[in-house]
C-alpha positions as CSV (number, residue, x, y, z in Angstrom):
1,M,150.2,74.6,89.0
2,S,147.8,72.5,86.9
3,G,149.8,69.2,85.6
4,T,151.0,68.6,89.6
5,E,147.8,68.7,90.8
6,H,147.1,64.4,90.5
7,E,150.8,63.8,90.1
8,A,151.9,61.0,92.6
9,P,154.9,62.5,94.4
10,K,157.9,60.8,94.1
11,K,160.2,60.0,97.5
12,L,164.0,61.4,97.3
13,N,166.6,61.6,99.6
14,S,169.2,64.3,98.8
15,L,169.0,66.3,101.7
16,R,168.9,63.1,104.0
17,T,172.7,62.3,102.0
18,A,173.6,65.7,102.6
19,F,172.9,66.4,105.9
20,G,171.5,63.4,107.6
21,N,168.0,63.2,109.2
22,E,168.3,66.6,110.8
23,I,168.8,70.0,109.3
24,E,169.7,73.3,111.0
25,L,167.8,76.1,110.2
26,E,168.2,79.9,111.0
27,T,165.2,81.8,112.5
28,D,164.6,85.2,111.9
29,D,166.2,86.3,115.2
30,G,169.4,84.6,113.7
31,S,169.2,81.8,116.6
32,V,169.2,78.2,115.0
33,E,166.5,75.5,115.1
34,V,167.0,71.8,114.5
35,Y,164.7,70.2,112.1
36,D,164.0,66.3,111.5
37,I,163.4,66.0,107.9
38,K,160.0,63.9,107.6
39,A,159.8,63.6,104.5
40,E,161.6,65.0,100.7
41,F,159.9,64.8,97.8
42,Q,159.7,65.7,93.7
43,L,155.9,67.1,92.4
44,G,156.1,67.8,88.9
45,D,159.6,69.6,88.2
46,R,159.7,70.3,91.7
47,I,161.4,69.1,94.9
48,Y,160.1,69.7,98.4
49,A,161.0,69.2,102.3
50,A,158.7,68.1,105.0
51,L,160.6,69.4,107.8
52,Q,159.5,69.2,111.6
53,S,161.0,70.6,115.1
54,D,160.7,69.6,118.4
55,P,157.7,72.1,119.5
56,M,156.1,71.2,116.2
57,R,156.0,66.9,116.7
58,G,153.3,67.4,119.0
59,E,150.6,69.4,117.0
60,E,152.4,67.1,114.1
61,D,152.8,70.1,112.4
62,V,155.5,70.2,109.3
63,E,157.1,73.3,107.6
64,L,157.2,72.8,103.8
65,F,160.1,74.3,101.8
66,R,161.0,73.9,98.1
67,V,164.4,72.5,97.8
68,I,166.5,74.1,94.7
69,Q,170.3,73.1,94.1
70,V,172.9,75.6,94.7
71,G,176.3,75.1,93.3
72,G,175.3,71.2,93.4
73,E,174.3,71.5,97.1
74,P,170.9,71.3,98.5
75,Q,169.1,74.3,99.9
76,L,165.7,75.5,101.2
77,E,163.7,78.4,99.8
78,N,160.2,79.4,101.3
79,I,157.0,79.1,99.4
80,E,155.3,81.9,98.5
81,D,152.9,80.5,96.5
82,D,149.2,79.7,98.2
83,E,148.6,77.2,95.3
84,E,152.3,75.6,95.2
85,W,152.1,75.4,98.9
86,E,148.7,73.2,98.8
87,A,149.6,71.3,96.3
88,A,153.0,70.4,97.9
89,S,150.7,70.1,101.2
90,E,148.6,67.4,99.4
91,A,151.4,65.7,98.1
92,Y,153.2,65.2,101.5
93,D,149.7,64.1,103.2
94,D,149.6,61.6,100.0
95,L,152.8,60.5,101.2
96,L,151.7,60.0,104.7
97,F,148.6,57.9,103.5
98,A,150.2,56.0,101.5
99,T,152.5,54.5,104.0
100,D,149.9,54.6,105.9
101,E,147.5,52.2,103.9
102,R,149.9,49.2,103.9
103,P,149.5,46.2,105.9
C-alpha cells in the first residue's frame, strides 16, 4: 500500500447522506445489529468507514469497512488484507487526533 501510508485521510459523508447517522448490518447468524457511523474517509483511491455498535462503545472499539459503490449506492465490504486494514486504522486514528488537537 505504498503511496497511501503517509497521506492524510479526507473526510466524506456519502454513508450519512444515504443512511443517516446509523446503519443496520446483518450478522453471521442472520440477526441485525445497529451501528453508528463514526467516520467515513478517503485514503488514496479507497473509501473506508468506521462503525460502532452499542456493545463496542464501552471499549471505544470500531469496525472498519471498505466502502464501494454498487449501482450508485454505497455498500460495505470487509477488509481482508492486514496491511490495508492497518492503513485504514491509522488513518482513522489520524482523524481522531486531528480533531482532538484543536482548541
